[in-house]
Biotite code that builds the C-alpha atoms (Angstrom):
import biotite.structure as struc

atoms = struc.array([
    struc.Atom([83.204, 111.264, 161.112], chain_id="A", res_id=1, res_name="UNK", atom_name="CA", element="C"),
    struc.Atom([84.078, 111.475, 157.443], chain_id="A", res_id=2, res_name="UNK", atom_name="CA", element="C"),
    struc.Atom([86.998, 113.898, 157.129], chain_id="A", res_id=3, res_name="UNK", atom_name="CA", element="C"),
    struc.Atom([86.625, 114.005, 153.335], chain_id="A", res_id=4, res_name="UNK", atom_name="CA", element="C"),
    struc.Atom([83.031, 115.292, 153.489], chain_id="A", res_id=5, res_name="UNK", atom_name="CA", element="C"),
    struc.Atom([81.836, 118.796, 154.324], chain_id="A", res_id=6, res_name="UNK", atom_name="CA", element="C"),
    struc.Atom([80.435, 120.091, 157.605], chain_id="A", res_id=7, res_name="UNK", atom_name="CA", element="C"),
    struc.Atom([76.840, 119.875, 156.361], chain_id="A", res_id=8, res_name="UNK", atom_name="CA", element="C"),
    struc.Atom([77.246, 116.169, 155.550], chain_id="A", res_id=9, res_name="UNK", atom_name="CA", element="C"),
    struc.Atom([78.892, 115.297, 158.871], chain_id="A", res_id=10, res_name="UNK", atom_name="CA", element="C"),
    struc.Atom([76.336, 117.242, 160.907], chain_id="A", res_id=11, res_name="UNK", atom_name="CA", element="C"),
    struc.Atom([73.356, 115.529, 159.257], chain_id="A", res_id=12, res_name="UNK", atom_name="CA", element="C"),
    struc.Atom([74.874, 112.081, 158.795], chain_id="A", res_id=13, res_name="UNK", atom_name="CA", element="C"),
    struc.Atom([76.448, 111.684, 162.208], chain_id="A", res_id=14, res_name="UNK", atom_name="CA", element="C"),
    struc.Atom([76.021, 114.411, 164.832], chain_id="A", res_id=15, res_name="UNK", atom_name="CA", element="C"),
    struc.Atom([72.285, 115.087, 164.646], chain_id="A", res_id=16, res_name="UNK", atom_name="CA", element="C"),
    struc.Atom([71.186, 111.423, 164.320], chain_id="A", res_id=17, res_name="UNK", atom_name="CA", element="C"),
    struc.Atom([73.442, 110.371, 167.197], chain_id="A", res_id=18, res_name="UNK", atom_name="CA", element="C"),
    struc.Atom([72.182, 113.166, 169.437], chain_id="A", res_id=19, res_name="UNK", atom_name="CA", element="C"),
    struc.Atom([68.516, 112.508, 168.766], chain_id="A", res_id=20, res_name="UNK", atom_name="CA", element="C"),
    struc.Atom([68.498, 108.709, 168.761], chain_id="A", res_id=21, res_name="UNK", atom_name="CA", element="C"),
    struc.Atom([70.791, 108.253, 171.771], chain_id="A", res_id=22, res_name="UNK", atom_name="CA", element="C"),
    struc.Atom([70.064, 111.299, 173.925], chain_id="A", res_id=23, res_name="UNK", atom_name="CA", element="C"),
    struc.Atom([66.466, 111.933, 172.974], chain_id="A", res_id=24, res_name="UNK", atom_name="CA", element="C"),
    struc.Atom([65.208, 113.556, 176.171], chain_id="A", res_id=25, res_name="UNK", atom_name="CA", element="C"),
    struc.Atom([68.176, 115.925, 176.436], chain_id="A", res_id=26, res_name="UNK", atom_name="CA", element="C"),
    struc.Atom([67.970, 116.747, 172.718], chain_id="A", res_id=27, res_name="UNK", atom_name="CA", element="C"),
    struc.Atom([64.286, 117.632, 172.982], chain_id="A", res_id=28, res_name="UNK", atom_name="CA", element="C"),
    struc.Atom([64.767, 119.758, 176.115], chain_id="A", res_id=29, res_name="UNK", atom_name="CA", element="C"),
    struc.Atom([67.750, 121.666, 174.734], chain_id="A", res_id=30, res_name="UNK", atom_name="CA", element="C"),
    struc.Atom([66.213, 122.274, 171.321], chain_id="A", res_id=31, res_name="UNK", atom_name="CA", element="C"),
    struc.Atom([62.984, 123.542, 172.875], chain_id="A", res_id=32, res_name="UNK", atom_name="CA", element="C"),
    struc.Atom([64.893, 125.726, 175.344], chain_id="A", res_id=33, res_name="UNK", atom_name="CA", element="C"),
    struc.Atom([67.789, 127.041, 173.229], chain_id="A", res_id=34, res_name="UNK", atom_name="CA", element="C"),
    struc.Atom([66.557, 126.500, 169.669], chain_id="A", res_id=35, res_name="UNK", atom_name="CA", element="C"),
    struc.Atom([68.891, 127.504, 166.864], chain_id="A", res_id=36, res_name="UNK", atom_name="CA", element="C"),
    struc.Atom([71.614, 128.328, 169.400], chain_id="A", res_id=37, res_name="UNK", atom_name="CA", element="C"),
    struc.Atom([71.691, 124.618, 170.359], chain_id="A", res_id=38, res_name="UNK", atom_name="CA", element="C"),
    struc.Atom([71.941, 123.554, 166.699], chain_id="A", res_id=39, res_name="UNK", atom_name="CA", element="C"),
    struc.Atom([74.697, 126.116, 166.048], chain_id="A", res_id=40, res_name="UNK", atom_name="CA", element="C"),
    struc.Atom([76.721, 124.790, 168.997], chain_id="A", res_id=41, res_name="UNK", atom_name="CA", element="C"),
    struc.Atom([76.758, 121.287, 167.468], chain_id="A", res_id=42, res_name="UNK", atom_name="CA", element="C"),
    struc.Atom([77.331, 122.651, 163.957], chain_id="A", res_id=43, res_name="UNK", atom_name="CA", element="C"),
    struc.Atom([80.435, 124.465, 165.232], chain_id="A", res_id=44, res_name="UNK", atom_name="CA", element="C"),
    struc.Atom([81.525, 121.406, 167.225], chain_id="A", res_id=45, res_name="UNK", atom_name="CA", element="C"),
    struc.Atom([81.502, 119.318, 164.031], chain_id="A", res_id=46, res_name="UNK", atom_name="CA", element="C"),
    struc.Atom([83.340, 122.072, 162.158], chain_id="A", res_id=47, res_name="UNK", atom_name="CA", element="C"),
    struc.Atom([86.185, 122.204, 164.703], chain_id="A", res_id=48, res_name="UNK", atom_name="CA", element="C"),
    struc.Atom([87.287, 118.756, 163.603], chain_id="A", res_id=49, res_name="UNK", atom_name="CA", element="C"),
    struc.Atom([87.276, 119.504, 159.854], chain_id="A", res_id=50, res_name="UNK", atom_name="CA", element="C"),
    struc.Atom([89.636, 121.238, 157.465], chain_id="A", res_id=51, res_name="UNK", atom_name="CA", element="C"),
    struc.Atom([88.660, 124.871, 156.723], chain_id="A", res_id=52, res_name="UNK", atom_name="CA", element="C"),
    struc.Atom([87.930, 123.985, 153.081], chain_id="A", res_id=53, res_name="UNK", atom_name="CA", element="C"),
    struc.Atom([85.082, 121.722, 154.288], chain_id="A", res_id=54, res_name="UNK", atom_name="CA", element="C"),
    struc.Atom([83.314, 124.296, 156.466], chain_id="A", res_id=55, res_name="UNK", atom_name="CA", element="C"),
    struc.Atom([79.852, 125.481, 155.449], chain_id="A", res_id=56, res_name="UNK", atom_name="CA", element="C"),
    struc.Atom([78.153, 128.690, 156.681], chain_id="A", res_id=57, res_name="UNK", atom_name="CA", element="C"),
    struc.Atom([75.401, 128.177, 159.256], chain_id="A", res_id=58, res_name="UNK", atom_name="CA", element="C"),
    struc.Atom([72.680, 130.258, 157.607], chain_id="A", res_id=59, res_name="UNK", atom_name="CA", element="C"),
    struc.Atom([68.945, 129.973, 157.065], chain_id="A", res_id=60, res_name="UNK", atom_name="CA", element="C"),
    struc.Atom([68.699, 127.291, 159.771], chain_id="A", res_id=61, res_name="UNK", atom_name="CA", element="C"),
    struc.Atom([65.389, 127.048, 161.565], chain_id="A", res_id=62, res_name="UNK", atom_name="CA", element="C"),
    struc.Atom([63.350, 124.538, 163.490], chain_id="A", res_id=63, res_name="UNK", atom_name="CA", element="C"),
    struc.Atom([59.767, 123.945, 164.445], chain_id="A", res_id=64, res_name="UNK", atom_name="CA", element="C"),
    struc.Atom([58.265, 121.743, 167.146], chain_id="A", res_id=65, res_name="UNK", atom_name="CA", element="C"),
    struc.Atom([54.998, 120.114, 166.128], chain_id="A", res_id=66, res_name="UNK", atom_name="CA", element="C"),
    struc.Atom([52.876, 118.462, 168.792], chain_id="A", res_id=67, res_name="UNK", atom_name="CA", element="C"),
    struc.Atom([51.044, 115.511, 167.252], chain_id="A", res_id=68, res_name="UNK", atom_name="CA", element="C"),
    struc.Atom([48.412, 115.088, 169.950], chain_id="A", res_id=69, res_name="UNK", atom_name="CA", element="C"),
    struc.Atom([46.391, 112.377, 168.192], chain_id="A", res_id=70, res_name="UNK", atom_name="CA", element="C"),
    struc.Atom([49.523, 110.184, 168.129], chain_id="A", res_id=71, res_name="UNK", atom_name="CA", element="C"),
    struc.Atom([50.894, 111.258, 171.528], chain_id="A", res_id=72, res_name="UNK", atom_name="CA", element="C"),
    struc.Atom([54.079, 112.297, 169.713], chain_id="A", res_id=73, res_name="UNK", atom_name="CA", element="C"),
    struc.Atom([56.257, 115.261, 168.845], chain_id="A", res_id=74, res_name="UNK", atom_name="CA", element="C"),
    struc.Atom([58.055, 116.104, 165.621], chain_id="A", res_id=75, res_name="UNK", atom_name="CA", element="C"),
    struc.Atom([61.077, 118.374, 165.451], chain_id="A", res_id=76, res_name="UNK", atom_name="CA", element="C"),
    struc.Atom([61.391, 119.761, 161.925], chain_id="A", res_id=77, res_name="UNK", atom_name="CA", element="C"),
    struc.Atom([64.860, 121.124, 161.249], chain_id="A", res_id=78, res_name="UNK", atom_name="CA", element="C"),
    struc.Atom([65.592, 123.167, 158.125], chain_id="A", res_id=79, res_name="UNK", atom_name="CA", element="C"),
    struc.Atom([69.307, 123.084, 157.324], chain_id="A", res_id=80, res_name="UNK", atom_name="CA", element="C"),
    struc.Atom([71.641, 125.449, 155.436], chain_id="A", res_id=81, res_name="UNK", atom_name="CA", element="C"),
    struc.Atom([71.320, 125.534, 151.646], chain_id="A", res_id=82, res_name="UNK", atom_name="CA", element="C"),
    struc.Atom([72.518, 122.292, 150.068], chain_id="A", res_id=83, res_name="UNK", atom_name="CA", element="C"),
    struc.Atom([75.633, 122.314, 147.926], chain_id="A", res_id=84, res_name="UNK", atom_name="CA", element="C"),
    struc.Atom([76.025, 118.787, 146.596], chain_id="A", res_id=85, res_name="UNK", atom_name="CA", element="C"),
    struc.Atom([74.193, 115.503, 146.221], chain_id="A", res_id=86, res_name="UNK", atom_name="CA", element="C"),
    struc.Atom([73.781, 113.795, 149.596], chain_id="A", res_id=87, res_name="UNK", atom_name="CA", element="C"),
    struc.Atom([73.343, 117.068, 151.493], chain_id="A", res_id=88, res_name="UNK", atom_name="CA", element="C"),
    struc.Atom([70.113, 117.288, 153.477], chain_id="A", res_id=89, res_name="UNK", atom_name="CA", element="C"),
    struc.Atom([67.493, 119.996, 152.994], chain_id="A", res_id=90, res_name="UNK", atom_name="CA", element="C"),
    struc.Atom([65.557, 119.199, 156.163], chain_id="A", res_id=91, res_name="UNK", atom_name="CA", element="C"),
    struc.Atom([65.102, 116.533, 158.804], chain_id="A", res_id=92, res_name="UNK", atom_name="CA", element="C"),
    struc.Atom([62.142, 115.424, 160.880], chain_id="A", res_id=93, res_name="UNK", atom_name="CA", element="C"),
    struc.Atom([63.087, 113.972, 164.260], chain_id="A", res_id=94, res_name="UNK", atom_name="CA", element="C"),
    struc.Atom([60.067, 112.200, 165.716], chain_id="A", res_id=95, res_name="UNK", atom_name="CA", element="C"),
    struc.Atom([59.547, 110.870, 169.226], chain_id="A", res_id=96, res_name="UNK", atom_name="CA", element="C"),
    struc.Atom([56.862, 108.194, 169.159], chain_id="A", res_id=97, res_name="UNK", atom_name="CA", element="C"),
    struc.Atom([55.263, 106.555, 172.217], chain_id="A", res_id=98, res_name="UNK", atom_name="CA", element="C"),
    struc.Atom([57.287, 103.719, 173.669], chain_id="A", res_id=99, res_name="UNK", atom_name="CA", element="C"),
    struc.Atom([56.007, 100.199, 173.079], chain_id="A", res_id=100, res_name="UNK", atom_name="CA", element="C"),
    struc.Atom([56.906, 97.730, 175.758], chain_id="A", res_id=101, res_name="UNK", atom_name="CA", element="C"),
    struc.Atom([56.627, 93.986, 175.570], chain_id="A", res_id=102, res_name="UNK", atom_name="CA", element="C"),
    struc.Atom([58.484, 91.375, 177.571], chain_id="A", res_id=103, res_name="UNK", atom_name="CA", element="C"),
    struc.Atom([61.975, 90.861, 176.114], chain_id="A", res_id=104, res_name="UNK", atom_name="CA", element="C"),
    struc.Atom([61.338, 93.280, 173.221], chain_id="A", res_id=105, res_name="UNK", atom_name="CA", element="C"),
    struc.Atom([62.547, 96.855, 173.033], chain_id="A", res_id=106, res_name="UNK", atom_name="CA", element="C"),
    struc.Atom([60.855, 98.766, 170.214], chain_id="A", res_id=107, res_name="UNK", atom_name="CA", element="C"),
    struc.Atom([62.554, 101.972, 169.038], chain_id="A", res_id=108, res_name="UNK", atom_name="CA", element="C"),
    struc.Atom([60.801, 105.173, 170.083], chain_id="A", res_id=109, res_name="UNK", atom_name="CA", element="C"),
    struc.Atom([62.654, 107.593, 167.806], chain_id="A", res_id=110, res_name="UNK", atom_name="CA", element="C"),
    struc.Atom([62.502, 108.027, 164.047], chain_id="A", res_id=111, res_name="UNK", atom_name="CA", element="C"),
    struc.Atom([64.366, 110.408, 161.775], chain_id="A", res_id=112, res_name="UNK", atom_name="CA", element="C"),
    struc.Atom([63.346, 111.093, 158.199], chain_id="A", res_id=113, res_name="UNK", atom_name="CA", element="C"),
    struc.Atom([65.486, 113.323, 155.988], chain_id="A", res_id=114, res_name="UNK", atom_name="CA", element="C"),
    struc.Atom([65.024, 114.957, 152.614], chain_id="A", res_id=115, res_name="UNK", atom_name="CA", element="C"),
    struc.Atom([68.293, 114.838, 150.711], chain_id="A", res_id=116, res_name="UNK", atom_name="CA", element="C"),
    struc.Atom([69.438, 116.260, 147.417], chain_id="A", res_id=117, res_name="UNK", atom_name="CA", element="C"),
    struc.Atom([69.936, 113.687, 144.688], chain_id="A", res_id=118, res_name="UNK", atom_name="CA", element="C"),
    struc.Atom([70.585, 113.853, 140.959], chain_id="A", res_id=119, res_name="UNK", atom_name="CA", element="C"),
    struc.Atom([67.432, 114.645, 138.949], chain_id="A", res_id=120, res_name="UNK", atom_name="CA", element="C"),
    struc.Atom([68.293, 111.664, 136.751], chain_id="A", res_id=121, res_name="UNK", atom_name="CA", element="C"),
    struc.Atom([67.474, 109.426, 139.743], chain_id="A", res_id=122, res_name="UNK", atom_name="CA", element="C"),
    struc.Atom([64.243, 111.170, 140.800], chain_id="A", res_id=123, res_name="UNK", atom_name="CA", element="C"),
    struc.Atom([62.713, 114.049, 138.783], chain_id="A", res_id=124, res_name="UNK", atom_name="CA", element="C"),
    struc.Atom([62.111, 116.118, 141.948], chain_id="A", res_id=125, res_name="UNK", atom_name="CA", element="C"),
    struc.Atom([65.853, 116.072, 142.672], chain_id="A", res_id=126, res_name="UNK", atom_name="CA", element="C"),
    struc.Atom([65.123, 114.868, 146.211], chain_id="A", res_id=127, res_name="UNK", atom_name="CA", element="C"),
    struc.Atom([64.976, 111.553, 148.010], chain_id="A", res_id=128, res_name="UNK", atom_name="CA", element="C"),
    struc.Atom([63.456, 110.706, 151.366], chain_id="A", res_id=129, res_name="UNK", atom_name="CA", element="C"),
    struc.Atom([65.549, 108.533, 153.655], chain_id="A", res_id=130, res_name="UNK", atom_name="CA", element="C"),
    struc.Atom([65.114, 107.147, 157.142], chain_id="A", res_id=131, res_name="UNK", atom_name="CA", element="C"),
    struc.Atom([68.107, 107.564, 159.433], chain_id="A", res_id=132, res_name="UNK", atom_name="CA", element="C"),
    struc.Atom([68.662, 104.590, 161.714], chain_id="A", res_id=133, res_name="UNK", atom_name="CA", element="C"),
    struc.Atom([70.033, 104.770, 165.280], chain_id="A", res_id=134, res_name="UNK", atom_name="CA", element="C"),
    struc.Atom([73.411, 103.746, 163.794], chain_id="A", res_id=135, res_name="UNK", atom_name="CA", element="C"),
    struc.Atom([73.190, 106.747, 161.436], chain_id="A", res_id=136, res_name="UNK", atom_name="CA", element="C"),
    struc.Atom([72.614, 104.661, 158.310], chain_id="A", res_id=137, res_name="UNK", atom_name="CA", element="C"),
    struc.Atom([70.586, 106.404, 155.618], chain_id="A", res_id=138, res_name="UNK", atom_name="CA", element="C"),
    struc.Atom([67.995, 103.933, 154.312], chain_id="A", res_id=139, res_name="UNK", atom_name="CA", element="C"),
    struc.Atom([66.270, 105.120, 151.102], chain_id="A", res_id=140, res_name="UNK", atom_name="CA", element="C"),
    struc.Atom([62.484, 105.421, 151.260], chain_id="A", res_id=141, res_name="UNK", atom_name="CA", element="C"),
    struc.Atom([61.822, 106.745, 147.769], chain_id="A", res_id=142, res_name="UNK", atom_name="CA", element="C"),
    struc.Atom([61.345, 109.972, 145.848], chain_id="A", res_id=143, res_name="UNK", atom_name="CA", element="C"),
    struc.Atom([60.830, 113.063, 147.940], chain_id="A", res_id=144, res_name="UNK", atom_name="CA", element="C"),
    struc.Atom([58.708, 116.157, 147.477], chain_id="A", res_id=145, res_name="UNK", atom_name="CA", element="C"),
    struc.Atom([60.081, 119.504, 146.404], chain_id="A", res_id=146, res_name="UNK", atom_name="CA", element="C"),
    struc.Atom([62.143, 121.025, 149.241], chain_id="A", res_id=147, res_name="UNK", atom_name="CA", element="C"),
    struc.Atom([59.164, 122.740, 150.854], chain_id="A", res_id=148, res_name="UNK", atom_name="CA", element="C"),
    struc.Atom([58.617, 122.461, 154.610], chain_id="A", res_id=149, res_name="UNK", atom_name="CA", element="C"),
    struc.Atom([54.872, 121.749, 154.459], chain_id="A", res_id=150, res_name="UNK", atom_name="CA", element="C"),
    struc.Atom([55.191, 119.195, 151.641], chain_id="A", res_id=151, res_name="UNK", atom_name="CA", element="C"),
    struc.Atom([58.025, 117.460, 153.499], chain_id="A", res_id=152, res_name="UNK", atom_name="CA", element="C"),
    struc.Atom([56.085, 117.392, 156.775], chain_id="A", res_id=153, res_name="UNK", atom_name="CA", element="C"),
    struc.Atom([53.065, 115.853, 155.038], chain_id="A", res_id=154, res_name="UNK", atom_name="CA", element="C"),
    struc.Atom([55.240, 113.240, 153.314], chain_id="A", res_id=155, res_name="UNK", atom_name="CA", element="C"),
    struc.Atom([56.852, 112.352, 156.668], chain_id="A", res_id=156, res_name="UNK", atom_name="CA", element="C"),
    struc.Atom([53.484, 111.974, 158.399], chain_id="A", res_id=157, res_name="UNK", atom_name="CA", element="C"),
    struc.Atom([52.241, 109.751, 155.559], chain_id="A", res_id=158, res_name="UNK", atom_name="CA", element="C"),
    struc.Atom([55.372, 107.626, 155.846], chain_id="A", res_id=159, res_name="UNK", atom_name="CA", element="C"),
    struc.Atom([55.465, 107.285, 159.638], chain_id="A", res_id=160, res_name="UNK", atom_name="CA", element="C"),
    struc.Atom([51.730, 106.768, 160.059], chain_id="A", res_id=161, res_name="UNK", atom_name="CA", element="C"),
    struc.Atom([50.577, 105.176, 156.841], chain_id="A", res_id=162, res_name="UNK", atom_name="CA", element="C"),
    struc.Atom([46.874, 105.781, 156.205], chain_id="A", res_id=163, res_name="UNK", atom_name="CA", element="C"),
    struc.Atom([44.806, 102.832, 157.379], chain_id="A", res_id=164, res_name="UNK", atom_name="CA", element="C"),
    struc.Atom([43.341, 100.716, 154.611], chain_id="A", res_id=165, res_name="UNK", atom_name="CA", element="C"),
    struc.Atom([39.713, 99.780, 154.516], chain_id="A", res_id=166, res_name="UNK", atom_name="CA", element="C"),
    struc.Atom([39.608, 96.039, 155.353], chain_id="A", res_id=167, res_name="UNK", atom_name="CA", element="C"),
    struc.Atom([36.209, 95.608, 153.668], chain_id="A", res_id=168, res_name="UNK", atom_name="CA", element="C"),
    struc.Atom([37.633, 96.419, 150.232], chain_id="A", res_id=169, res_name="UNK", atom_name="CA", element="C"),
])
């Protein structure tokens, strides 16, 4: 936990990625059952460890579960409180993909893609898409769409399941 960063940063850069990547089944069950109440519990839990000057109001938070039947997957789209500074996250997509099993190989079955605020001098949209690894590292993907839920969801789907190229061309 970074005690110099605000609650928003610590929730999105540590708590949420750790919960989803390492306790996927429990995360999915609790989010589907308790919804925003579940997210608020963890938001408050992160805030208990921070100085009062770093606390951020838990407002405008929502989530949506999208069943991606053609991919045998589920996406959990989480809209976070309004961003305040560069590095804060507008929304996250937590995706459970089918497990791939091969002898002696363990392929990851969870993916997280986030849309974070960045200086407009870096990307004109003022957003950047990043993939969050199981060790909660934010790996840049590239410029992101405007902070709109539908545009973000479409960008995530295009990133996770890249359109197949025509081999004949």
